[in-house]
C-alpha positions in Angstrom: 19.0 -17.7 7.2 17.2 -15.5 6.0 19.0 -12.1 5.3 15.7 -10.7 4.0 13.5 -8.4 6.9 9.9 -6.5 6.3 11.6 -3.7 5.1 13.4 -5.5 2.1 11.0 -5.5 -0.9 11.4 -7.9 -3.6 10.5 -7.0 -7.3 7.0 -9.2 -7.2 6.7 -9.7 -3.5 2.8 -9.5 -3.4 1.4 -8.2 0.1 -1.6 -8.8 2.0 -3.6 -7.0 4.2 -2.0 -7.9 7.8 1.5 -6.8 5.9 -0.2 -3.9 4.2 -1.3 -2.7 7.5 2.2 -3.1 8.9 4.2 -1.7 6.4 1.7 1.7 6.3 0.8 2.5 9.2 -2.8 2.6 7.9 -5.6 0.6 9.1 -7.8 -2.1 7.4 -10.6 0.3 7.0 -8.6 3.7 6.0 -6.6 1.2 3.3 -9.9 0.5 2.0 -11.3 3.7 1.8 -8.4 5.1 0.2 -9.8 2.8 -2.5 -13.3 3.5 -2.7 -13.8 6.2 -5.2 -17.2 7.4 -3.0 -15.0 8.4 -0.2 -14.3 11.4 0.6 -10.7 9.8 1.7 -10.3 8.3 -2.0 -6.4 8.2 -3.1 -5.9 7.8 -6.7 -2.2 7.6 -6.2 -2.9 4.6 -3.6 -1.6 1.6 -4.7 -4.3 -0.8 -6.7 -5.2 -4.5 -5.0 -5.3 -7.3 -7.7 -6.9 -10.3 -7.5 -5.3 -13.6 -6.6 -8.5 -15.6 -6.2 -11.9 -15.5 -5.4 -11.6 -14.4 -2.3 -8.1 -13.2 -2.0 -6.5 -9.6 -2.9 -3.0 -8.5 -2.4 -0.3 -5.7 -3.1 2.6 -5.4 -5.2 5.6 -4.4 -2.5 7.4 -2.6 -5.2 4.0 -0.3 -5.8 3.2 0.4 -2.0 7.1 1.0 -1.6 6.4 4.1 -4.3 3.5 5.3 -3.2 5.2 5.7 0.3 8.5 7.1 -1.4 5.9 9.4 -3.2 4.3 10.8 0.5 7.5 11.3 2.0 9.2 13.4 -0.7 5.7 15.3 -0.9 6.0 16.3 2.6 7.1 19.4 2.5 4.8 20.5 -0.1 1.5 21.7 1.2 -1.7 20.0 0.5 -3.9 22.0 -2.1 
């Protein structure tokens, strides 16, 4: 029996794009816009992808969780 659910993060767990979409609630296109410095939606604080192979990327679950926690803590602060 697996006691872990989709909201449980392991220290070195790697998320694929489908999991990242599910966890953040953001679309795939939005995620890639947040990563693109040329996009008006670029967010330097968004976790950078890591290259697993020549055709696969992933995101460190802990970094994603930290980014979400930061967004939650900033929700009462007016955006500049």
